[in-house]
C-alpha positions as a Markdown table, in Angstrom:
| # | Residue | x | y | z |
|---|---|---|---|---|
| 1 | Met | 14.4 | 3.4 | -19.0 |
| 2 | Ala | 10.8 | 4.6 | -19.4 |
| 3 | Ser | 8.9 | 7.1 | -17.2 |
| 4 | Ala | 5.3 | 7.5 | -16.1 |
| 5 | Thr | 3.2 | 9.9 | -14.0 |
| 6 | Phe | 1.6 | 8.9 | -10.8 |
| 7 | Gln | -1.0 | 11.0 | -9.1 |
| 8 | Ile | -0.7 | 10.3 | -5.4 |
| 9 | Trp | -3.1 | 11.6 | -2.7 |
| 10 | Arg | -1.3 | 13.8 | -0.2 |
| 11 | Gly | -2.9 | 15.3 | 2.8 |
| 12 | Glu | -4.1 | 14.6 | 6.4 |
| 13 | Arg | -7.3 | 13.8 | 8.1 |
| 14 | Gly | -9.4 | 13.7 | 4.9 |
| 15 | Lys | -8.1 | 17.0 | 3.5 |
| 16 | Gly | -5.7 | 17.0 | 0.7 |
| 17 | Lys | -5.2 | 16.7 | -3.1 |
| 18 | Phe | -3.6 | 14.6 | -5.8 |
| 19 | Val | 0.1 | 15.5 | -6.4 |
| 20 | Asp | 1.7 | 14.6 | -9.7 |
| 21 | Tyr | 5.1 | 12.7 | -9.6 |
| 22 | Thr | 6.9 | 11.7 | -12.8 |
| 23 | Thr | 9.4 | 8.9 | -12.2 |
| 24 | Glu | 11.3 | 6.3 | -14.1 |
| 25 | Tyr | 10.3 | 2.6 | -13.9 |
| 26 | Glu | 11.7 | -0.7 | -14.9 |
| 27 | Ala | 10.2 | -4.0 | -16.1 |
| 28 | Gly | 8.8 | -6.1 | -13.3 |
| 29 | Met | 8.0 | -3.3 | -10.9 |
| 30 | Val | 4.9 | -3.0 | -8.9 |
| 31 | Val | 3.0 | 0.1 | -7.7 |
| 32 | Leu | 4.6 | -0.2 | -4.3 |
| 33 | Asp | 8.1 | -0.1 | -5.9 |
| 34 | Val | 7.2 | 3.2 | -7.6 |
| 35 | Val | 5.7 | 4.7 | -4.4 |
| 36 | His | 8.9 | 3.8 | -2.6 |
| 37 | Arg | 11.0 | 5.4 | -5.4 |
| 38 | Ile | 9.0 | 8.6 | -5.2 |
| 39 | Gln | 9.2 | 8.6 | -1.4 |
| 40 | Ala | 12.9 | 8.2 | -1.5 |
| 41 | Ala | 13.7 | 10.8 | -4.2 |
| 42 | Gln | 10.8 | 13.3 | -4.4 |
| 43 | Ala | 8.5 | 13.1 | -1.3 |
| 44 | Thr | 10.5 | 11.9 | 1.8 |
| 45 | Asp | 7.6 | 12.9 | 4.1 |
| 46 | Met | 5.1 | 10.7 | 2.3 |
| 47 | Ala | 3.2 | 8.3 | 4.6 |
| 48 | Val | 2.6 | 4.8 | 3.3 |
| 49 | Arg | 1.9 | 1.6 | 5.1 |
| 50 | Trp | 3.5 | -1.7 | 4.0 |
| 51 | Asn | 5.3 | -4.7 | 5.5 |
| 52 | Cys | 5.9 | -7.9 | 3.6 |
| 53 | Lys | 5.8 | -6.8 | -0.1 |
| 54 | Ala | 4.6 | -10.3 | -0.9 |
| 55 | Gly | 0.8 | -10.1 | -0.8 |
| 56 | Lys | 0.5 | -11.8 | 2.6 |
| 57 | Cys | 0.4 | -9.1 | 5.3 |
| 58 | Gly | -2.4 | -6.9 | 3.8 |
| 59 | Ser | -0.7 | -3.7 | 4.9 |
| 60 | Cys | -0.4 | -1.8 | 1.6 |
| 61 | Ser | -4.1 | -1.7 | 0.6 |
| 62 | Ala | -5.0 | 1.4 | -1.5 |
| 63 | Glu | -7.1 | 2.4 | -4.4 |
| 64 | Ile | -5.3 | 2.3 | -7.7 |
| 65 | Asn | -7.1 | 4.0 | -10.6 |
| 66 | Gly | -10.2 | 3.9 | -8.4 |
| 67 | Lys | -10.0 | 0.1 | -7.7 |
| 68 | Pro | -9.1 | -1.3 | -4.2 |
| 69 | Arg | -6.0 | -3.3 | -4.6 |
| 70 | Leu | -2.7 | -4.3 | -2.9 |
| 71 | Met | 0.0 | -2.0 | -4.1 |
| 72 | Cys | 2.6 | -4.8 | -3.8 |
| 73 | Met | 0.5 | -7.1 | -6.1 |
| 74 | Thr | -0.4 | -4.6 | -8.8 |
| 75 | Arg | 2.2 | -4.8 | -11.5 |
| 76 | Leu | 2.9 | -1.8 | -13.7 |
| 77 | Asn | 2.3 | -3.9 | -16.9 |
| 78 | Gln | -1.3 | -4.3 | -15.7 |
| 79 | Leu | -1.8 | -0.6 | -16.0 |
| 80 | Asp | -2.1 | 1.9 | -18.8 |
| 81 | Leu | 1.1 | 4.0 | -18.2 |
| 82 | Thr | 0.3 | 6.4 | -21.1 |
| 83 | Glu | -2.1 | 8.0 | -18.6 |
| 84 | Pro | -1.5 | 9.2 | -15.1 |
| 85 | Val | -2.0 | 6.4 | -12.5 |
| 86 | Thr | -3.9 | 7.5 | -9.4 |
| 87 | Val | -3.0 | 6.1 | -6.0 |
| 88 | Glu | -5.2 | 7.1 | -3.0 |
| 89 | Pro | -6.1 | 5.7 | 0.4 |
| 90 | Met | -9.0 | 3.4 | 1.1 |
| 91 | Lys | -12.2 | 5.5 | 1.4 |
| 92 | Thr | -14.2 | 3.4 | 3.9 |
| 93 | Phe | -11.9 | 4.1 | 6.9 |
| 94 | Pro | -10.8 | 7.4 | 8.6 |
| 95 | His | -7.9 | 9.1 | 6.7 |
| 96 | Val | -4.7 | 9.6 | 8.7 |
| 97 | Lys | -2.1 | 10.9 | 6.3 |
| 98 | Asp | -1.4 | 10.5 | 2.6 |
| 99 | Leu | -2.0 | 6.8 | 1.8 |
| 100 | Val | -2.5 | 5.7 | 5.4 |
| 101 | Thr | -6.0 | 5.1 | 6.9 |
| 102 | Asp | -7.0 | 4.0 | 10.4 |
| 103 | Val | -8.3 | 0.5 | 10.2 |
| 104 | Ser | -8.6 | -0.1 | 14.0 |
| 105 | Trp | -12.4 | -0.3 | 13.8 |
| 106 | Asn | -12.0 | -3.7 | 12.2 |
| 107 | Tyr | -10.2 | -5.1 | 15.2 |
| 108 | Glu | -12.8 | -3.7 | 17.6 |
| 109 | Val | -15.5 | -5.5 | 15.5 |
| 110 | Lys | -13.6 | -8.8 | 15.7 |
| 111 | Lys | -13.5 | -8.6 | 19.5 |
| 112 | Lys | -17.3 | -8.5 | 19.6 |
| 113 | Ile | -17.8 | -11.8 | 17.7 |
| 114 | Lys | -18.5 | -14.8 | 19.8 |
| 115 | Lys | -15.3 | -16.8 | 20.1 |
| 116 | Phe | -14.6 | -20.4 | 19.0 |
| 117 | Thr | -16.6 | -22.7 | 21.3 |
| 118 | Pro | -15.5 | -26.4 | 20.9 |
| 119 | Arg | -17.8 | -29.3 | 21.8 |
| 120 | Lys | -16.6 | -32.0 | 24.2 |
| 121 | Pro | -14.0 | -34.3 | 22.6 |
| 122 | Asp | -15.3 | -37.5 | 21.1 |
| 123 | Ala | -12.5 | -39.8 | 22.2 |
| 124 | Pro | -10.9 | -40.5 | 25.5 |
| 125 | Asp | -7.6 | -39.0 | 24.3 |
| 126 | Gly | -9.3 | -35.6 | 24.1 |
| 127 | Thr | -9.6 | -35.5 | 20.3 |
| 128 | Trp | -12.5 | -35.1 | 17.9 |
| 129 | Arg | -13.7 | -37.2 | 15.0 |
| 130 | Val | -14.8 | -35.2 | 12.0 |
| 131 | Gln | -15.2 | -35.7 | 8.3 |
| 132 | Gln | -12.5 | -34.2 | 6.1 |
| 133 | Ala | -15.1 | -32.5 | 3.9 |
| 134 | Asp | -16.4 | -30.6 | 7.0 |
| 135 | Val | -12.8 | -29.5 | 7.8 |
| 136 | Asp | -12.2 | -28.4 | 4.2 |
| 137 | Arg | -15.3 | -26.2 | 3.9 |
| 138 | Pro | -14.3 | -23.4 | 6.3 |
| 139 | Gln | -10.6 | -23.7 | 5.6 |
| 140 | Glu | -10.9 | -21.4 | 2.6 |
| 141 | Phe | -11.8 | -18.5 | 4.9 |
| 142 | Arg | -8.6 | -18.9 | 6.9 |
| 143 | Lys | -6.7 | -17.6 | 3.9 |
| 144 | Cys | -7.9 | -14.1 | 4.7 |
| 145 | Ile | -4.9 | -11.7 | 5.2 |
| 146 | Glu | -7.1 | -8.9 | 6.6 |
| 147 | Cys | -6.2 | -6.4 | 3.9 |
| 148 | Phe | -9.7 | -5.0 | 4.4 |
| 149 | Leu | -10.2 | -4.4 | 0.6 |
| 150 | Cys | -13.5 | -6.2 | 0.8 |
| 151 | Gln | -14.5 | -3.9 | 3.6 |
| 152 | Asp | -13.4 | -0.9 | 1.6 |
| 153 | Val | -15.5 | -1.8 | -1.5 |
| 154 | Cys | -18.6 | -2.8 | 0.5 |
| 155 | His | -21.3 | -0.3 | -0.4 |
| 156 | Val | -22.9 | -0.7 | 3.1 |
| 157 | Leu | -19.8 | 0.7 | 4.7 |
| 158 | Arg | -18.4 | 2.8 | 1.8 |
| 159 | Asp | -21.5 | 4.6 | 0.6 |
| 160 | His | -23.8 | 4.4 | 3.7 |
| 161 | Asn | -21.3 | 4.5 | 6.5 |
| 162 | Leu | -23.2 | 2.0 | 8.6 |
| 163 | His | -20.1 | 0.9 | 10.5 |
| 164 | His | -22.1 | 0.9 | 13.7 |
| 165 | Glu | -24.7 | -1.6 | 12.3 |
| 166 | Phe | -22.8 | -3.8 | 9.9 |
| 167 | Ile | -19.7 | -5.8 | 10.4 |
| 168 | Gly | -18.8 | -6.1 | 6.7 |
| 169 | Pro | -17.7 | -9.0 | 4.5 |
| 170 | Arg | -14.4 | -9.7 | 6.2 |
| 171 | Phe | -16.1 | -10.5 | 9.5 |
| 172 | Leu | -19.1 | -12.3 | 7.9 |
| 173 | Ile | -16.6 | -14.8 | 6.6 |
| 174 | His | -14.9 | -14.9 | 10.0 |
| 175 | Val | -18.3 | -15.8 | 11.4 |
| 176 | Ala | -18.8 | -18.4 | 8.6 |
| 177 | Gln | -15.5 | -19.9 | 9.5 |
| 178 | Leu | -16.7 | -20.4 | 13.1 |
| 179 | Glu | -20.3 | -21.5 | 12.2 |
| 180 | Met | -19.1 | -24.1 | 9.7 |
| 181 | Asn | -16.4 | -25.5 | 11.9 |
| 182 | Pro | -17.5 | -29.1 | 12.7 |
| 183 | Ile | -16.2 | -28.8 | 16.3 |
| 184 | Asp | -17.7 | -25.4 | 17.2 |
| 185 | Val | -21.1 | -25.3 | 19.0 |
| 186 | Gly | -21.5 | -21.6 | 19.4 |
| 187 | Asn | -24.7 | -20.0 | 17.9 |
| 188 | Arg | -24.1 | -16.7 | 16.3 |
| 189 | Leu | -27.3 | -16.6 | 14.2 |
| 190 | Pro | -29.2 | -14.2 | 16.5 |
| 191 | Glu | -26.2 | -11.7 | 16.3 |
| 192 | Leu | -26.0 | -12.2 | 12.5 |
| 193 | Lys | -29.7 | -11.2 | 12.3 |
| 194 | Asp | -30.0 | -8.4 | 14.8 |
| 195 | Glu | -26.5 | -7.0 | 15.6 |
| 196 | Tyr | -24.4 | -7.7 | 12.5 |
| 197 | Asn | -27.3 | -7.1 | 10.1 |
| 198 | Ile | -26.3 | -9.6 | 7.5 |
| 199 | Gly | -29.6 | -8.7 | 5.7 |
| 200 | Tyr | -27.9 | -5.4 | 4.6 |
| 201 | Cys | -25.8 | -7.3 | 2.2 |
| 202 | Asn | -27.4 | -7.5 | -1.2 |
| 203 | Ile | -24.8 | -10.0 | -2.6 |
| 204 | Thr | -23.4 | -7.9 | -5.4 |
| 205 | Lys | -20.1 | -9.9 | -5.0 |
| 206 | Cys | -18.0 | -6.7 | -5.1 |
| 207 | Cys | -16.2 | -8.0 | -2.1 |
| 208 | Thr | -15.3 | -11.2 | -3.8 |
| 209 | Lys | -14.0 | -9.4 | -6.9 |
| 210 | Val | -11.3 | -7.5 | -5.0 |
| 211 | Cys | -10.1 | -10.3 | -2.7 |
| 212 | Pro | -6.4 | -10.9 | -3.4 |
| 213 | Glu | -6.7 | -14.5 | -2.0 |
| 214 | Glu | -9.6 | -15.2 | -4.3 |
| 215 | Ile | -11.9 | -16.3 | -1.4 |
| 216 | Lys | -15.4 | -16.9 | -2.6 |
| 217 | Ile | -16.7 | -14.5 | 0.1 |
| 218 | Thr | -20.3 | -14.2 | -1.2 |
| 219 | Asp | -21.0 | -17.7 | -2.6 |
| 220 | Asn | -19.3 | -19.8 | 0.0 |
| 221 | Gly | -19.6 | -17.6 | 3.1 |
| 222 | Ile | -22.3 | -14.9 | 3.1 |
| 223 | Ile | -25.0 | -16.7 | 1.2 |
| 224 | Pro | -24.9 | -19.8 | 3.3 |
| 225 | Leu | -25.0 | -17.7 | 6.4 |
| 226 | Lys | -28.1 | -15.8 | 5.0 |
| 227 | Glu | -29.7 | -19.2 | 4.4 |
| 228 | Arg | -29.1 | -20.3 | 8.0 |
| 229 | Val | -30.6 | -17.1 | 9.3 |
| 230 | Val | -33.7 | -17.5 | 7.1 |
| 231 | Asp | -34.1 | -21.1 | 8.2 |
| 232 | Glu | -33.8 | -20.2 | 11.8 |
| 233 | Phe | -36.0 | -17.1 | 12.0 |
| 234 | Tyr | -38.2 | -16.9 | 8.9 |
| 235 | Asp | -39.1 | -20.4 | 7.7 |
| 236 | Pro | -42.7 | -20.9 | 8.8 |
| 237 | Leu | -42.5 | -24.7 | 8.7 |
| 238 | Gly | -39.4 | -24.6 | 10.8 |
| 239 | Arg | -41.0 | -22.4 | 13.3 |
| 240 | Leu | -44.0 | -24.7 | 13.4 |
| 241 | Phe | -41.8 | -27.8 | 13.9 |
| 242 | Lys | -40.0 | -26.0 | 16.8 |
| 243 | Ala | -43.3 | -25.2 | 18.4 |
| 244 | Phe | -44.2 | -28.9 | 18.7 |
| 245 | Lys | -40.8 | -30.2 | 19.7 |
């Protein structure tokens, strides 16, 4: 059985340091397995958040060798174990203890977004008639497991700390899911422009790169929303047409 060294961030409320732990590992293990092994044998007071261990709950988000990833979906054979592997908490949210951060800000943001607003049913039986292609388009965004890795890597939040002005990629695709829903009649474009500040996103696609569900956050969600905002508020021909309606 081989062994490897893991440098795990230990501390509370933003203060702490990396602590080295050398442990044995076996084929097929993921980083979360190793963290649990260290927690059980060497650091019983280590705080780590996890739930399903199947890449579906989004609880075990962390930064592994500096990259935001799910610990349960990062296999050891993907890493260079001849060097120490660093495991640290997400940097975009307030640190609580060890590998745990406070992500409650995200849930407060979601509460502020205008809810699903369906139009009147098309048929007497209370149902709607829509094209399958229109249903399929926003379906991709429903795969989000709210791991908040896209929020963690977003430079507007991570580097500039503009949490009070920008809702981040996770909630931009939530808005896209609503705006592209063929049944929804809510208009969230004014909020996207003035409150959610979608213009802050410079479409580097860093959020797309870390998404464990491989959602095309930038291409299929954020860019179409940007185009809708431009058409609504900045297109001179569109404004002229509205003036004569």
